[in-house]
Structures are given as C-alpha cells and as structure tokens.
N, C-alpha and C positions, 0 to 999 in steps of 0.2 A: 498613660493608661488608656486615654481616649483621644483620638485625633480631632474630635470636635471641640475639645476644651479651649482651643485658642480662638474660636470664632465668637465675636461679641456683637450683639445688636444693641446699640446705645439707647438709653431712655430718651424719649422725646416729649413726654407730657410735663407740663409745668403745673404748679399749684396742686400737687397731689396731697391727699390727706396725710399720708405717711411722712412726706418730706424725705430728707436724706436718711437712707437705711441705717447706716452705722450710728448716726447721731440718735435716731429713735431707739436703737437697741441699748445704747449706753444709759439713756435716761429713763427707760421704761419701768413702770410699776403697775401691777394689776390693780392695786387698790385705787389708783387714779381712774381706771376704767369703771370700777364699781360706783364711783361718784356720779356717773352719768345716768344712773337708774333712779326712779322715784323711790324705790324701796330703801335706798341708802339713807333717805331722809325720813320716810314714813314707817318703815318696818313691815309694810304690807307687800307680800311677794306673790307674783304670778306672771309667768312669761306672757300669757295672752293679754293681760292687762297692759304690760309694757309695749307689746307689739301693736295693739289696736286701741284700747280704751284711753291710754295715756295721750295719744295724739288728739283724740276728740276733746279731752278735758283741757288740753293746752291750745285749743282753738283751731285745730287742723281737721275737724270732722268732715268738712266739705271737700277735702282733697281726695282725688281718686286713688284708691288703694289697690284695686284689682281690675284689670282688663282681661276678660275671658273671651276667646274666639275659637269656634270650630265651624264645621260645615253647616250646622243648624242654628247655632246660637252666637250672638254678639252682644255681650253685656258688660257693664262696668259697675263697680260698687265703691262707694266712698268709705272712709274709715268709720263714719257714723253708721252707715248701713251694715258694715261687717260687725261693728260693735253690737248692734241690735240683733242681727240674725244669729250670731254665735252665742249671745246671751240666751236667746230663746232655746237653742239646742241644749245649752247647759242645763236649763230648767226642765227640759224634757227628760234628760238623763236623771235629774234629781227625782222627778215624778216617778220614775221607774226604779228608784231605790239605789242608784249609783252613788257611791261615796268616794272619798279621797283614797287613791291607790288602786281602785278597781281598774281593770283593763278594758278599754273600749277600742275595738279594731275597726278599720275603715278599708273596705275592699271594693274599689270602684275606679272607673276611668277618671282622668282629670275633669273636673267640673267645679263650678262655684260651690256646690253642695259638699264636695270633698273638703274644701278649705274651711267652710263654715263648720263642718263636723269636727275637724281636727281642732280648730280654735275653741269650739264649744266644749269639747271633751276636756281640754286643758283648763278652761275656766271652771269646770266642775271639779277639778282636782284629780281627774282620772289620768291614768297612764295610757297614752295613745299608741296603738299598734297599726301602722300602715302596711297594707298588703298590695303587692303589684298586681295589676288587673289581669295579667296573663297567667297567674297561678291557677293550676287545676286542682281537682279534689284532694289529692294526697298532700300537696304542698299547703293548701289552705287548712286542712284538718290538723296537720302536724303543728302548725304555728298557733292555731286557736287552742288546741289541746294543751300544748306545753305552757302557754301563757295563762291558762285558766280564764280566758276572756269571758266577760259577762255580757257584752253588747257587741253587735256587729252592725255597721252601716254598709249597705250594698245596693245593687240594682236588681231588677227582675231577672235580667239575663245571667248575672253572676250568682244569684241566689241558688241556682241549680247546682252549683259546684260546692255547696256547703252541706256537709253530712251532719245535719242537725241531730239525728237520732244517736250519733256517736259522740256528741258534745254536750253532756248533761249540765255543764256549768254555764253554757250560753243561754241566757234567759230572755233576751230580747233582741230582735233583728228589725232595724228600721230600713225600709226599702224606698229608695229615692225613685220617684216616678210611678209608684204603685197607687192605684185608687184604693179607697177603703174596702171596696168589694173584692178587689184582687188580693189585698192583704188578708182579709178574713178567709178567703178560699184557701190560702196557704196554711191555715191552722193557727193554733195558739202561739203567742209570743211573736207574731209578725205584725208590724205596724207600718202604716203609710207615713213616710218621713214628712212630707209637706203638711199633711193634716195635723200631725203631732206638733210641728214647729209653730204653726199659726194659732194653736189652741192654748198657748201659755204666754206668760208675761215675759218681758225683757228686763225686769227689775231684779236687783239683788242676786245677780248671777254668779259672782266671782267667789270661789273658794280660795281663801288665802292660805298659802303653803309655806314651807321652809325651803331654803335653797337646796337642801339635800333630799327633798321629796321627789318622787318619780315624775318624769316628764314624758318619756317616749321609749318604746321598746322596738328596736329594729332587728329583724332576724336576718342573719347573714350566714352564708354557707361556709363550712369548714371542710378540711380535707378528709376528715373521718367523722362518722356520727351524723346525727340529724342537724338541721340548721340551729344556730345558737342565737339566743335572744340577748342582744346587747342593750343594756339598761342605762339610760341617761337621766339626769336630774335637772331641775330648774336652774341650777348653778351654771349650766352650759350656756345660758343666754349671755353671759359675760363675754365668752369667746365668740358667739355668733354675732353679737353687736360689734365687737372690736374688729374681727376679720372682715365683716361687711364694710366697715369704714376704711380699713387700711389695705386690705387685699382687693376687694371688689371696688374700692375707692368710691363708695356710694355718696352721692350728694343730693340735696333736697329736691332738685328739679329733674333727677334722672328718671328715665323709663328703663326698667331693668327686666331682663328676660333670662331666666334659668330654664333650660330645656329639659331638665331631669324630672322624672315622675316621682311623686312623693312616696311611692312604694319603696324607693331607695333613699338612703340617707342624704344625698345631695339635694333631693327634691324637698326635704323638710328643713335641714340646717340652712340651705342656701336658696331654696325655692319658697320658703315661708318665713322662717325665723329672722335670718339676717336682714333681708330687705325691709321687713315691716318693723323690726326693732330700730332701724334707721329711718323709718317714716317715708319710705320710697314707694313709688307706684310700681306694681308688679304685674308683668304681662304673663298670662298663661295661654298657651296655644294647645288646643285639643287635636286629636287625630294623629295619624302616622307621619313619619318623616317624609318630607317632600321638598326638594331644593327650592322650587318656585314658591311654594307656600311659605317657607321659612324666610326667604329673601323679601317676599312681599310683605310679611309681617314686620320686618325691620324697617322697611320703607314706610308702610302705612302708619305704624305707631311711633315712628322716630325713636327706635330703641337706641339707647346710649351705652348701656353696659350689658354685655352678652356673655353668659356662662354656659358652655356646652361641653362636649366630650370629643376625644380624639377620633373615635369612630365616625361621628357626625362630620367633623372637619375633613376626614379622609373621603367620605362620600360626597361632600360638597366639592372637594378637590377633583373627584372623579367626574362630577357633573360639568366641570370645566370653567375656565375664566369667563367664557361668553355667557354662561348662565348667571353669574354674578353681575356681569356688565349690563344686564337688562334692567337692573334696579338701582335706585339711589340709596346707597348704604352710608352716605356721608354723616348721618347722625351718630354712628358708632364712634365712641371715643376710647373704649376699653373692652378688650376681648380676652376671655379666660377659658381654661380647659381643665377637666378633672376626670378621673376614672381609671386611667392607665397612662403609661408614659406617652408623652407627645413627641412624635417623630420630628427630628430636625427639619425634614423636607416640608412638613406641614407648616412649621413656623415660618420658613422662608416663603412658602406659597402664600400664607396669610398676609405677610408683609407686602408681597408683590401685588396681590389682588385686592385686599381690603385696605391696604396702606396703613395697617395696624399690626402691632405685635400681638401674638397670641401667648398669653401668660399661663404656663403650666402651674398647677397647684397639687401638692401631695398631702393626703390625709386618708383616714379610713373610717369605716363605720364605728370602730372601737374608739377612735380618737374624738369623734363627735364634731370636730371642726378642723379647719385648715391649720397645718403646722409648718410645712416647708413650702415656700412659694416663690414665684417670680413676681416682683412688685412693679407698679408703673413708673416708679422713680429710680429703678435699678437696672443696670445693663443685664441683658439676657444672654446666656450661653445656650444656643439651641440644643435641645436634648437633655438639658439639666433640669432637675426638680426645683432648683433655686436655692434659697437660704432660709434658715429658720425664722419664724415670726418673732418679732420682739417679745420677750417674756418666755420664749421657748429655747431650751438647750437640746440640740440633737448631736448624736455622735455615732461613729461606727465602732462596734465592739467585737472582740473575738468571743468564742463560746465561754470563756472564763470571766468575761466582764471587763477585760482590759480595753482601754480606748486605743484604737489603731491609728497609726500615722496617715498622712494624706496618701491617696492612691492605693490604699489597701482595701480589698473588698471584705466585707464582714456583715454583721447584723446591724441593720438600721435601728437605732434605739432613741427614745425620748426621755429626758430626765423628768421624773414625776415630782409633784402633780401638775396639772394645768386645769383650767376651769371646766372644759367640756370632756374631760377624761371619763370613759365609762366607769360605772360604779360596781357593776357585777355582770356576770353572764347568768341569765335567768335559770334557776334550778341547776346550776353547774359551777359551783365555786372552784372546783379543781381546775376546770378549763380556764377560768378567770385568773387563777394563780399562775398558770403557765406563762402568761404575758409578762409577769413581774418576777420571773425566776431569778433575774439578776437584781439584787437589792438596789433600790433607787432609780431603776430604769423600767420603762415599758419597751419590751422587745417586739418589734412590729411583725416579724416573720418575713420581711422584705430584706433582700441583700442589696447593698449599695456601697459606694465609696464616696469620699469627700476629696475634692482637689485642693491645691495649695491656696486657692483664692476663697475657699469656704463654700463653694458650690457643691451640692450633693447630686449624685448620679445613680439612678435606679438601675439594678442589674437583673432582677427577677424575684420570683417568689421562692422562699426557702421551702415552703410546703407545696402541696399539689393543687391548690385552688386554681381554678380556671377563670381567667378574666376575659370574657367575650363581650365586645361592644360596651365595655365599662361595667358589665354586670358580673358579679362574683358568683361562680357556680361550683358547688362542692361535688367532686367526682363520686363520693360515696352515695350521695343522694340520687345521682343519675344511675349509678351501677345498681342501686337497690331497686329502682324502677325497672331497669332492663331485665333483671333476673325474675321479675314477676311475669314476664312474657313466657308463654308455654314453650316456646322454641329455645329459650336461652338457658344454658346450663351455668355459664360463668360469664362475667363481663368485667372489663377494665377500661377506665376512661382517662384520657389525657387531654391537655390543651395543645393543639397543633398550631404553630405560628401561621398567621393569616394577615395579608397586607392591608385588608380593610378593617377587620374586626379585632385585630390584635391577636386573638386566638379563636379557633373554633373547637368544638367538642368532637373528638374522634373516639369512637368506641371499638374495642377489640372484643369479639364475642366468640365463645365456644358454644356450639349448638348441642342440644340434646339428641340422643339417638332417634333416628326416624325422620329428622329434618334435613333438607338439602339446602346448601348455601346458594341462594339466588338473589338477583337484584330486587325481585318482588318482595322477598322476605326482608331485605334491608329496609325498603320503604315502609313496610308494615311495622317493623320494630321501631323505626324513628317516629312514626305516627303514634305508636303506642305510648312513647315517652312524652311526646308533645301533648297528647290528650290527657295523660295521667298526671303530669308534673307541670310543665309549662313549655311554651314554644322556644324560649331562649335556652332551655335545658336539653332540648332534643339534639342528638348527635347529627352533625352535618356529614360525617363520614363514618361508615361502619366497615370493619374488616373482620372476616371470619378466620378463626384460628382453631387448630385441632385442640390445643390446650394453651393456657395462659401461665406466665411465670408467677410462681407464688412462693412465699416463704414457707418454712416448715410448719409454721403456725396457721397457714392458710391465707395470709394476707397477700392480695394482688400486688406485685412489684411494679408500680406504675413507672418508676424511673427506668426500668428495663424496657417497658413498652415505649417510652419516649425515646430511649436510645435506639431502639429498632426503627422507629419512625423517622428519626433525624439522622440515621446512619452514623451514630456515635458509639464510642466504647461503652459497654454496659456496666463497667465498674465492678465493684466487689460482688461476687455471686455466691459467697460462702453460705448465705442463709437460704439459697434457692432450694425448692422442694426436690428437684432431681436434675 
C-alpha cells in the first residue's frame, strides 16, 4: 500500500528506558506505573505536587527546573523556587475566592510567570485553561464564555483583547507587568500580578484532589460549531509521566526542550507535565521561530532531548545544512516530532544533518498524551506513526466497528480507557459521545492503515479540520469570522496542501452585491480574520466565486471545494443545492 514501508532506519541508542519494545508490551501493567507516585503511598493527590514539590521534599530542591530565555530575559529557577512562587499564586487565587473546580485561564506569551500561574492554579485545585497568545477578541471571548472562567492571567498588551463587559463570570484579572497604578486605572477586578504574589505566604498552598478531579481544559477546533473544550483530569499524570520516561526517554541529567506553546496541548502535556514529573530541567525559549536562535539555544544550553514539530523541521531544512553546521549540536541524543505527519524526507534529512533519527509521535488534544510513537529502541519506518505505546491497543476499524486486516485504510481507533483520555467535552456531552460511538473504542477521526509489521500509517483527517503548522483550525470558526466582513456573503474554507506548513487555509468567498473582487479586498478580508480571530486562522489564499456549493440544507460542501482546488472528482453531488 505504501512504497515507503520497506525502508528501515535501525535503532542506535543503547540503555533506553523502554528497552526492547515487544518485551515491554508483553509485561506492561498500568498499576506498576502508579506505584511511582507519592499518592500511591500517601493518598494525597495533586499533579503540581508530584511535578514540583515532591522533588524538593526528596532533596532535589536546588536542581534547576526551568531555564527561560528571550531577547530581554535570561533566568533560571530551581524546583524549590518554582515550589515557592507557584504556592504564592495558589494562595493569591484562594484570597480571591477560587475553589476546587473553578476555571483559571492563562492568556500570555511564554514567560516564567505563565508556568508559575499554571502550576499555582493546579495547586489551588482549579482547572487551568491555557490560551494561545495570538488569539484575538472573538476567540478569547468564546473560550472564556463557554468555560465560565472566573480568573484570567494576562499581560497589558493582551488585556485589550478581553471583552470584560461581555464576560460577567470573569471576576478577577491578574496582569503580569502592570503597576498598581496601571491596574487601578483599568477598573475594578484588575490586579497587578507581581504585587499580589509577593503579598501572600507560600505556606499551605496545596489543595488535595481526587484522580478524577479536573486538571486542564484545552479548547480545540472542530469541523463544525465553535471550539470544543477538552476536559482532562489529574489521572492524566500517569500517562504524562510514563510517556515522558519511555517515549521522550527522559533521564535525570537531561536538558529538555519542547518548542510548543502551552496554548496548545503539547506545550502543557509535554512542555510542563511530562518533564517535571520526571524531575528534568526544562528549557523554554521565548520569541518567534529563528533557525539561528534555535540552534544557538541547543548549543548554549546543551539540549539533550528536543521535541518539536514537522513545520519547524521543514523550515530548518529550508534554512539548509550550512545553517546547522555553524553550531555544535552534539549534545542532542534524542529528537522527536508531533503535530502532523512527519514527512519521510525530513526524517532522512535529520539523520544526515543532525546524525540523529527524528521520532514521530501521534496523539491528540482529546487523548491527552502520546499513544502511537516511534521509540529510541525501535527501528523507524520513515513516514510511519510508529507502534502503540505499551498499555495501549490501537486498531483500524470499518464504520461498523470491525477490525480491518493489514493494509486496509479505515478509522484509527484506540481501545478505551487509558489514563489521559479526556473525560468530557465541556458543555457538550453529545459531541463527547461521538468519539465513543463504537463501543469499547475511541474513534479518532483520523484515517490510517496498519502494515504487516504492526506499524501505523496516517492517511488524513476524516473530518475537515485544517492542520496548519501543527495547529488545528476549525473551518467553521474561520468561515464565521469571514462572513462578518461587510463584503462577504458566503464563505467556505479548506486546507490546501503546503510543502512547509502541511496545509494552509484557503477561503472561497462569494461577495455581496456592490463589491468588486480585487486583490486589495482579498488583503483586507485576510487582515479582518487575522485581527478578529488569530494570525494562524487567517486565510493565506482567497478565491472569489459567484456562488459556493451547498447542500439543500444550506451547509457549505467543503469536499467539493477541495475537489475543485485539487482537480479531483467531486464525488456524490446528490445533496447539492442546484
């Protein structure tokens, strides 16, 4: 089914945490992983305690936990310092009436304060809601409103995008970098973060919870409707810890760098939870992508384990071998990728330039943690997702729930349950139930096949979600913003294949009477989406059409738009409007 199936890149690392993959699968038990947590002995449960405080109490308080670097700041924090600062923020939240289960959202660029806020909120028993810093007013309001968020942590620049008057449940906003005078000038309910944090004690900060109590609420785009709030609980730490150890292969002396923003699930599950549950030093680099800055960071901090995305690796590939050759990257021992399928040519390039294999990993916001991966002790087939994690059963199902034989494309599904599986879609139980429509299975919405050797191969999204540079974008959300523009009568959005970003957003637009299709209008419409939603949701291409293909019920037929774009047969048109 795939000519790439025969290519194998053998494992070269010795002494991996996983060891032999097949042996690990046969002997695996989740309850053995649970024994690694202090709560297994004490009964006192909180992810932030396990990730930070436990290391302090076991004598590792002076170890560097966080290295933060951007153009203006160069800071490091020990586990003891993170314990104290996060405890103080937990007590700030308590002072303002936050109790277990309340939603505390964080909307800011990567900074030490972002990580302190997330850890502090978890210590207080709150459910954390991270927001990507590029979100604009509509995207921020939709997520804060749906979640019923009580608290927001943000910056002066991003505060301008928060429609406070339309969010009655939002009762306190902590502004990082604001003076008391600036906060007071913004009106009631606005507080200067730094002043609040230093005004309280670091004592008695932890709210003990149950494993099924809420941990984090990540909003992710769907193909229809508004973004959906994927709800995870403290039990997910079992999978975060285990995959950090076996997939990331984290060891005590590692310097680990996950390039993902905590606004997305990789930036929390594997940018916060997995490394710190494993007691590892975590590098955070602020600022935008820059090949020189990235390579320089690997050289300067002697990064050993690097987790990034196919888009970034393709851009580094585009910068050329000579760009990498200017830096000493010999500290790297393990390189991984996530967010979209990793092109075989990137795997080959990484092997040639970095002298390291790049290990693709597959999972989703909804799964909470890695499920199908390439492991440092296992041969890689370039282009393959790899094999299921020990403790995970994956299969390819037909629409009736029958397991398909090798090399047959179908629904990629995971046998339920597993520790980090989402527990609900916030305020949308019917959407949650759709994922489990085949009894005993989570149906991912991805199409794939499994080869005779047990490797899985991703084929595409069964729904219409666009994956651009590793970020999932719901076409409905973009279309909704497009039709708010006065010139736009109708809009349909698709993902168009792109060599660098995986997909780009292309919009098909029918104009209202009185508007002429011009290049200036295209630029204006794209800017309107960028400023109203986010930069990553703005169409990179716009094509004007007299009318768009719709079903008789008025639903835009995106598959027809995609067929037009890719010059493919449009398929069944029996439901088209005319």
